[in-house]
N, C-alpha and C positions, 0 to 999 in steps of 0.2 A: 351187867352184861357188857362184854367187850365189843367195841364198835371199831370197824376198820377206819384208819385215820383219813382216808380219802372220801368217806361216805358223804359228809356234809357238802363238800364241793361238788361231788357228782350229783347229789340230789338237787342242788340248785340248778345245774345244767339241765337235768331231766325235767324239772319243773318248767323251765323256760322253753324247752323243746315242745312240751305238751301244750303250753299256753300259746306259743306262736305257731304251732302246727308244722314246723319244719326245722331242720338243722341249720339251714342258712340264715333264717330269721333269728333263731336263737343266738347264733354266733354274732350277728349284728347287735342284738340286744345286750349281750354280755361283753361285747368288745373282745371276743376270742376268735381265733381262726376256726374254720370248719373242721379241720383235722383235730384241733384240741377238743371241740365239742364231741366229735365222734369217739375220740379216745376216752373221754370221761363217761360217755354212754356205755361203751364196751366195758369199762372198768366197773361201772355200777351193776351191769348184768352179770359180771363175774363174781362180784361181791354177793349179790342176791341169789345167784344160781338160776335165774329165770329170764326168759325173753320178755322185755318190756315194750319194745316197739318193733313192729315189722316194717321194713323200709326197703325200697328199691328206687331206681331212677324216676319211676312214675307212680309210686305207691307209698303211702304213709299211713299207718294205723297203729294206735296204742292198743296193746293187748289187754285182756281182762286183768291180768296181774298188774300191768302198768297202770290201768285206771284205778285199781285198788290202792296201789302205792301212792299215786298222785293225790287222791282224796284224803288218805290217811296222814300225809306229810305236809300238805299245802299250808295249813294254818301254823303248824309247828315251825316250819322254816321261817315264816314271817316273824314269829316271836323270837326265834334263835338269832336271826340277823339283827333284830332290834336290840337284843341284849348284848350281842357282840359289839355293835356300834357304840353303845353306851360305855362298854368297858374300854374300847379302843380310844375313846375320847378322854379317858381319865389320865391326869398328869402322872399318875404312879405306874402306868402301864410300862412293862419292860420292853426294851428293843427286841425285835425278833430277827434271828439270823438263821438261814437254812443253808445246808451243804450236804454233800454225799456222806453216807453213814461211815465209810472208812476213814475219811479225813476228820470227821467229828470224833470218832472213837480213839484214833491213834495220834491225832495231833491237837485238835481244838480243846477237848476236855482236859488232857494233861496240862495244858498251858492256861486254862481258864482262870485259875486262881490269880495269876499275874494281872489279868484284865480286871478281875473283881477288886483287887487291891488298888489298882490304879484308878479305876472309875467306879468306886463304891456307890456313887449317887445315881448311876445309870445301869441297873441290872439288865442282864442279857438272857433272853429265852432262846435256846438252841433247838431247832427243828431239823431232823434228818429225813432226807428223801432222795433216793437215787434217780428219780425222775426230775426233769426240769420243771419247776413250778412257776406258774404265772404270779409274780410278786404282787402286782396290783390286785388281781382277782382274789388271791389268797390272803391279802392284807398283811403281807410280810415286808419288813423294812429293808432287808438286805440279804445277799447271798454270796457265798464263795463258790465259784464255778470253775471246773476244769473243762475248758472249751477252746475251740478255734473259731467260733462263730461270733461275729459282731452283731449287736442288736441296736438298731437305730432308736428303739423306744426306751432303752435303758442306759443309765450312766455306768460305764464300765471302766475300771481302773486296773491296768496290768499289775500283777504282783510278781510273778516269777515263772520261769520255765519248770517243767517237771522231767525227771529222769527215771528210767526203769532198768532193772537188772535182776537176774536170778539170784536167790539167796537160799542157803541151806544151813543146817546145824553143823557145828564143828565135827560132831561124831559121825555124821552121815557121809560127808564128802571130805576126804583127806588128800585128794590128788592135788599136788602143788602147782601143776601145769594146766589145770582145767580152764583157767581164764583164756589161755591161748589156743585151746582146743575145745570149742563149744560142742562139737559132735560127741564128746565124751559124756555130755549131759544125758544122752540117750540111754546110758547104762543105769540110770537112777529113776526111782518113781517120781512122777510129777504131781503137783497139787494144782488143781484147776479152779479158778474163780469163774463160775458159769456166767455171771453177768459180764465180766470182762471178755471171756472167750466168745461171747456172741458177736463181738466186734473183731476188727482186724488191725487195730492200732498196736503200737509197740508194747503196750502193757499186757497183751495177750501172748500166749506161747507162739501162736502163728506169726504175729507181728514181730516179736523179738527175734525169733529164728530167721525170719526173712531178712532182718537187718544184718544177720551174720552169714547170709548166703545159704541158709539151710531151710528145709521144709519139715513139717511134722511127719514122722514115719507112719505108714498105715498099720493098723492093727493094734495101736496102743490102747490100753484101758487104764486110765488114771483116776485117782480119787478126786471128787468134785465137791465144792462148797458154794454156797450162794452169797457169801460175804467175804470181802477182801481181808478184813481184820482176822476172821477165823482162819482163813487160808494161811496167813502169816503166823498165826499161833501154832498151827499144825506143823509149819516148817521149823519153828523154833523147838518143837517137840521131837524133831528128827523123823517125821513121817514122810518127808519128800522135799522136792525143790519147788519153790514158788517164784513167780515174777513179782517183784516188789517195786512200789513207787518210792522214790527218795523221801518224800514228805512224810511217809508212814513208818520209817524205820529208825528215826533218830534215837528214840528212847531204847528200843529193844536191841538194835545192832551195836550202837556205840557205847551205851551206858552199861548194859547188862551182858553184852557179848553173847546173846542168845543165838545169833546166826551170823554167817559171813557171806560176802559176795562171792559167787561162783561163776559169774559171767559178766562180760563187759557192759558198762552202763550206756544206754542209748537215750538221747533226748526225744521226748514225745512230741508229736505234732500238736498236742493240746498244751495249754498253759493255764495258770491260775489267774482268775480275775475277781476283783471285788465288784459286785453288781448291786445297784439300787435304782429305784425310780428317780427320774431327773428332778422331780419336785422335792425329793428328800436329800439330794446330794450334798447340799451345803448346810443342812441342819447340824448344829454343834455336836449332838450325840452321834450322828452318822459319821461326821468327820473324825471324831475320836476313834470310833470303831474301825473305820477304814484305815487310819494311820496305824492303829495297833495291829490289826490283821496283816497289813502289808509288811510292816517292820518285822514282826515275829515269824511269819511264814517264810519270808525271804532269808531271815537269819538262820532258820532251820535248814533251808535248802543249801545255803553257803556252808554251813557246818558239815552237812552230809557230803557235799561235793568234795571237800578236802580229804575225805576218807575213802572215796570210791575210785575205781579205775575205769577210765573211759576208753 
């Protein structure tokens, strides 16, 4: 049976909420913010498809379905946590690194053989999640994050800035002057990454067009995808124009010439950081991983920047 990857972490929060009788007490018990507790409870209800807790400012009651889930999973969670703790204490446990799925697919995995050759004695487990995971709570060693937010509770090392620009296949866009006339992009189909388009930063069509002094025309109906890597794959297949991040196009654009830049590059407000808990920051394996990620990702960005027009 397939289990949603967030189920275990959500169940642990649910268990604490029921045990403590409130979201605020559960957040104190788990050392999470109340918003994080609420998010995981909402996610668990979406996974199960049923209401587990009825709650308002003055009312808190576990539903019948919630009581059933609590009693069925209580002992199992204790056993699972004990097993995982024993595994984590093993000297042979691999390092765990989490990052967004697009960076993992288009940059980290194609470069991972270099890491494995260089550090054969410290294997790496890669976890992808487009949500910001709590490293301590999830038991994850480190993360590569695209962010502009400082975290006082985590050790953060700046890696590099990120740049974004529209890309299309050679066969779709042949206008040699389109870089200087971004309004001409309106004449082509666009490919939308729905996760990115929920925001307004420069990696969305709305954000990139704003940087060019333009707005999205009303009445457009463009093809949508829920993953950045799939969106870029569709662009390379000539299905439309996509907004690409520089870190994701090194292999496709420069090595295989699958698509080309059709709009000027804009620096994002977000940058890449290597993140880990403070207590792990100076561990030799983490130092090695941090140095490798920083050097390789920065080298990728410098390589791409030599080939793009700003």
